[in-house]
C-alpha positions in Angstrom: 91.4 26.2 32.1 94.3 27.1 29.9 94.6 30.8 28.8 96.2 31.4 25.4 97.6 34.8 24.4 98.8 35.9 21.0 100.6 39.2 20.2 100.6 40.2 23.9 102.6 42.4 26.3 103.4 40.9 29.7 104.7 42.8 32.7 107.5 41.0 34.5 110.3 42.1 36.7 109.5 45.8 36.2 109.4 45.7 32.4 106.9 45.0 29.7 107.9 42.2 27.4 106.4 41.3 24.0 105.3 37.7 23.4 104.0 36.2 20.2 102.4 33.3 22.0 101.8 32.5 25.7 99.8 29.6 27.2 99.1 29.9 30.9 97.5 27.3 33.1 95.6 29.7 35.2 98.7 31.4 36.6 101.6 33.4 35.4 104.2 30.8 36.4 103.0 28.0 34.1 103.9 28.9 30.5 104.0 26.5 27.6 104.2 26.8 23.9 101.5 24.3 23.0 97.7 24.6 23.5 96.9 21.0 23.9 93.4 19.5 23.9 92.0 21.0 27.1 89.5 23.8 27.1 91.0 27.2 26.7 90.3 31.0 26.4 92.1 32.9 23.7 93.1 36.5 23.8 94.9 38.7 21.2 96.7 42.0 21.3 96.3 42.4 25.1 98.3 43.5 28.1 98.9 41.0 31.0 99.4 43.1 34.1 100.1 42.1 37.7 97.3 42.0 40.2 96.7 45.5 41.6 96.7 46.2 45.3 94.5 48.9 46.8 95.6 49.8 50.4 92.5 51.9 51.1 88.9 50.7 50.6 85.7 50.7 52.6 83.7 47.5 52.2 81.2 48.6 54.9 80.6 45.1 56.4 79.9 44.4 59.2 77.5 47.2 60.1 76.6 48.9 56.9 75.9 46.2 54.3 73.3 48.3 52.6 76.1 50.4 51.3 78.5 47.6 50.3 79.4 44.1 51.3 82.7 42.2 51.3 81.2 40.2 48.4 80.1 43.1 46.2 83.2 45.1 47.1 85.6 42.3 46.3 83.7 41.6 43.0 84.1 45.3 42.1 87.8 45.0 43.0 88.3 42.0 40.7 86.5 43.8 37.9 89.0 46.6 38.3 92.0 44.3 38.1 92.7 44.2 41.9 93.9 41.0 43.6 94.3 42.4 47.1 92.7 45.2 49.1 93.1 46.7 52.6 89.8 47.6 54.3 89.4 50.5 56.7 88.0 50.0 60.2 85.0 52.4 60.3 82.6 49.5 60.7 80.1 48.3 63.3 81.5 46.9 65.4 84.7 48.7 65.0 87.6 46.1 64.8 89.2 47.4 68.0 89.4 44.0 69.8 90.0 40.5 68.5 86.3 39.4 69.0 85.2 42.5 67.0 87.8 41.9 64.3 86.8 38.2 64.1 83.3 39.1 62.9 85.0 40.8 59.9 87.5 38.0 59.3 84.7 35.4 59.2 82.8 37.4 56.6 86.0 37.8 54.5 86.7 34.0 54.7 83.2 33.3 53.5 82.5 35.9 50.8 85.7 37.5 49.4 86.7 36.8 45.8 90.0 38.8 46.2 92.4 38.9 49.1 91.0 41.2 51.7 93.4 42.4 54.5 91.7 44.4 57.2 93.2 47.2 59.2 92.5 47.3 62.9 91.5 50.5 64.7 94.0 52.6 66.5 91.6 53.6 69.3 88.6 51.9 70.9 85.6 52.7 68.8 87.8 55.1 66.8 86.9 57.6 69.6 90.4 58.7 70.2 90.2 58.2 74.0 92.0 54.8 74.6 94.1 52.5 72.5 92.5 49.5 70.8 93.7 46.0 71.7 96.5 46.3 69.1 98.5 43.3 70.6 95.6 40.8 70.1 94.8 42.0 66.6 98.4 42.4 65.3 98.7 38.9 63.7 95.6 39.4 61.7 95.8 43.0 60.4 97.8 44.9 57.8 98.2 47.8 60.1 96.3 50.2 62.3 94.1 53.2 61.4 91.2 55.3 62.7 90.4 56.1 59.1 87.3 58.3 58.7 88.6 60.3 61.7 91.9 61.8 62.6 93.6 61.0 65.9 93.2 64.4 67.5 95.3 64.0 70.6 99.0 64.2 70.1 99.9 62.0 73.1 97.4 59.3 71.9 99.1 59.2 68.5 102.5 59.0 70.2 101.4 56.1 72.3 99.9 54.4 69.2 103.1 54.8 67.2 105.2 53.3 70.0 102.7 50.3 70.4 102.7 49.7 66.6 106.5 49.9 66.5 106.8 47.3 69.2 104.4 45.0 67.3 106.1 45.5 63.9 103.1 47.2 62.4 102.4 50.4 60.5 100.3 53.4 61.5 97.9 54.3 58.6 96.9 57.9 59.3 93.8 59.8 58.3 95.2 63.3 58.8 92.4 65.7 59.6 92.2 68.4 62.4 88.5 68.7 63.4 89.0 72.2 64.7 90.7 73.5 61.5 88.0 71.7 59.4 85.4 73.8 61.2 82.4 72.1 59.6 83.5 72.5 56.0 82.5 70.0 53.4 84.3 71.0 50.1 87.6 72.6 49.5 88.0 76.2 50.8 88.7 77.6 47.4 87.2 79.5 44.4 84.2 77.2 43.9 83.2 77.2 47.5 83.3 81.0 47.6 81.5 81.4 44.3 78.6 79.1 45.3 78.4 79.9 49.0 79.6 76.6 50.4 81.5 76.0 53.7 85.1 75.2 52.9 87.6 72.8 54.3 91.0 74.4 54.8 94.2 72.7 53.4 95.7 73.2 56.8 93.3 70.8 58.3 95.1 68.1 56.4 98.8 69.2 56.4 98.9 70.4 60.1 98.3 66.9 61.5 100.9 65.5 59.0 103.4 68.0 60.3 102.6 67.0 63.9 103.0 63.3 63.1 106.3 63.8 61.3 107.6 65.3 64.6 106.3 62.3 66.4 108.0 60.0 63.9 111.3 61.7 64.8 110.7 60.8 68.4 109.4 57.3 68.0 110.9 55.8 64.9 107.6 54.2 63.9 106.5 53.1 60.5 103.9 55.6 59.2 101.7 55.9 56.1 99.6 58.9 55.2 96.2 58.3 53.6 94.8 60.1 50.6 96.9 63.3 50.5 95.4 66.1 48.6 97.3 69.4 49.2 100.6 70.8 48.0 101.8 71.4 51.5 101.3 67.7 52.3 103.5 66.7 49.4 106.2 69.1 50.5 106.2 67.9 54.1 106.4 64.3 53.1 109.1 64.9 50.6 111.2 66.6 53.3 110.5 63.8 55.8 111.7 61.2 53.3 114.9 63.1 52.6 115.4 63.1 56.4 115.2 59.3 56.4 112.0 58.9 58.3 110.0 55.7 57.7 107.1 57.4 55.9 105.0 56.6 52.9 101.9 58.0 51.4 99.1 57.5 48.9 96.8 59.7 46.9 93.7 58.8 44.9 92.9 58.9 41.2 90.4 61.8 41.6 93.0 64.1 43.2 95.4 63.4 40.3 92.9 63.9 37.5 90.4 66.4 38.9 90.4 69.6 41.0 87.7 72.0 42.2 87.3 73.6 38.7 85.6 70.3 37.8 83.0 70.6 40.7 79.3 70.3 40.1 76.4 70.7 42.5 76.2 67.0 42.8 77.0 64.6 45.7 79.3 62.5 43.4 81.8 65.3 43.7 81.8 65.2 47.5 84.6 63.2 49.2 87.0 63.6 52.2 89.5 65.1 51.7 87.8 67.2 49.0 88.9 68.0 45.4 91.5 70.8 45.9 92.7 73.7 43.8 94.6 73.2 40.4 97.9 74.0 42.1 97.4 71.2 44.6 96.7 68.8 41.7 99.9 70.0 40.0 101.9 69.4 43.2 100.5 65.9 43.5 101.5 65.0 40.0 105.0 66.4 40.7 105.1 64.2 43.8 104.1 61.2 41.6 107.0 62.0 39.2 109.7 62.4 41.8 108.7 59.5 44.0 107.3 61.4 47.0 104.0 59.6 46.4 104.5 55.9 46.8 101.2 54.5 45.7 97.7 55.3 44.4 94.7 54.0 46.4 91.0 54.5 45.5 89.5 55.3 48.9 86.6 53.3 47.5 83.8 54.6 49.8 80.3 53.5 48.7 77.0 55.0 50.0 73.4 54.4 49.1 71.8 56.4 46.3 69.7 58.3 48.9 72.8 59.3 50.9 74.5 60.7 47.8 71.4 62.6 46.4 71.4 65.6 48.8 73.8 67.9 46.9 77.2 69.0 48.1 76.0 70.3 51.5 73.9 67.3 52.5 75.4 64.2 50.8 77.6 61.7 52.6 81.3 62.0 51.9 82.8 59.4 49.7 82.9 58.1 46.1 83.6 54.7 44.6 86.7 54.0 42.5 87.7 50.3 42.2 86.1 49.8 38.8 87.3 53.0 37.2 90.8 53.5 38.8 93.0 51.8 36.2 91.2 53.1 33.1 91.1 56.6 34.5 94.8 56.6 35.4 95.8 55.0 32.1 93.7 57.5 30.1 94.8 60.6 32.1 98.4 59.8 33.0 99.8 57.2 30.6 98.1 58.0 27.3 99.0 61.7 27.9 102.6 60.8 28.4 102.9 62.0 32.0 104.1 58.6 33.3 104.8 55.2 31.7 102.7 52.1 32.1 105.6 50.6 34.0 105.5 53.4 36.5 101.8 53.0 36.9 102.4 49.3 37.8 104.8 50.4 40.5 102.1 52.7 42.0 99.3 50.2 41.7 101.0 46.9 42.5 104.7 46.9 43.3 105.0 49.6 45.9 101.8 48.7 47.8 103.0 45.1 48.2 106.3 46.3 49.5 104.6 48.3 52.2 101.5 46.3 53.1 102.2 42.7 52.2 102.5 40.6 49.1 99.7 38.9 47.2 99.8 35.3 48.3 99.6 33.6 44.9 99.9 34.2 41.1 97.5 37.0 40.2 97.1 39.1 37.1 94.6 40.9 34.9 94.2 41.0 31.1 93.5 44.4 29.5 92.5 45.6 26.0 94.1 49.1 26.2 92.8 50.1 22.8 89.2 49.6 23.9 87.3 52.7 25.1 84.1 53.0 27.0 81.9 55.6 28.7 81.6 55.2 32.5 78.1 54.1 33.3 77.7 53.6 37.1 74.7 51.4 36.5 77.1 48.7 35.2 79.1 48.7 38.4 79.4 45.5 40.5 79.8 47.7 43.6 76.6 48.7 45.3 77.9 52.3 45.2 77.2 54.4 42.1 78.6 57.8 43.0 81.7 58.6 40.9 83.0 61.9 39.6 84.0 60.0 36.4 80.4 59.2 35.4 80.0 59.9 31.7 83.8 60.1 31.1 85.3 58.4 28.0 88.1 56.2 29.3 90.5 53.7 27.7 91.3 50.2 29.0 88.9 47.4 29.3 89.5 44.5 31.7 89.0 41.2 30.1 90.0 38.8 32.9 91.2 38.9 36.5 93.0 35.9 38.0 93.5 35.9 41.8 95.7 33.2 43.3 95.3 31.1 40.2 91.5 31.3 40.0 89.5 33.3 37.5 87.5 35.8 39.6 86.3 38.2 36.9 85.7 37.6 33.2 84.3 40.1 30.8 81.5 38.6 28.9 
């Protein structure tokens, strides 16, 4: 089907370009000036943006399909403008051997509507006791992670880095010290103290990052830090980059746009790492501006309604984000003048592809950036409903997502 755009802005080669008329045959590369007689969809005054890449999602299948499936997760991704996602390995079975990984690959081949690139586990069962079969999985994964858990043993992480380096793969680290966390479940800050909650210290995140940076000096591995949330983490990574180490990092929309002053006694404000203090959020934004933070990932982590209905103390950790990420970031960062739309494209598409692999084919999404809406989780395509942005007024409505030349989402 031909797509016809009038008075549009198109992102190409790092810049936004104005076009009075574009006609696309399902992909960005086929542009003509005539519509012709074939069926077409027409759009006016829109933005044509590259397919987004989320390097950190949880699609919960195999093992926990009541929370999310590859089908529902990738449909949510397409609705959010994403063409490619990297899935985390806290599944059942854990993808720690090729047979276990194959179960996930078969589901992806059957059900995914976007590109889905799995990460293999670093250790068997993500238990931290022995390395997974990284050699056998390497050709089929985007990298290796024990996400959901930190690798607690320094020698195990050193061995993992050396193995990943030999295989030409990246270590994707969930940095959390279980001892320093000490049973906490929200940030150890003003809100926790005021409301009597058990806090998670910032050191439980930044101390493992400091440990792993020293290991990077010794091993020369490629290393990526998941969902950073503290000012100390930003500073450590900034200095490691200046030193020339092969390190990148991500943060998530909620850490950039919210902090613990936004907390409510509701499970939709509970995630790991937690919403930190205002000074941490300010440091993250500074890291975004100076290039310390390479990309924004959602850490899309759906749970059932029952699992998220037990307040801050009892609810499962994790919120969904694929369907709100771009509108939230556009509203909170671009419309406020903090960053440009071009910079946001670097964070959501260009940089993730440089680090975790390119989208295979022509992929893009079409946005009405003047349209506003109120976030209603009941409209999500994801099975998950818990989001701290519920009820927020955001700008940016996705009209269409094309993945590898095929329309995979269309706003009706």
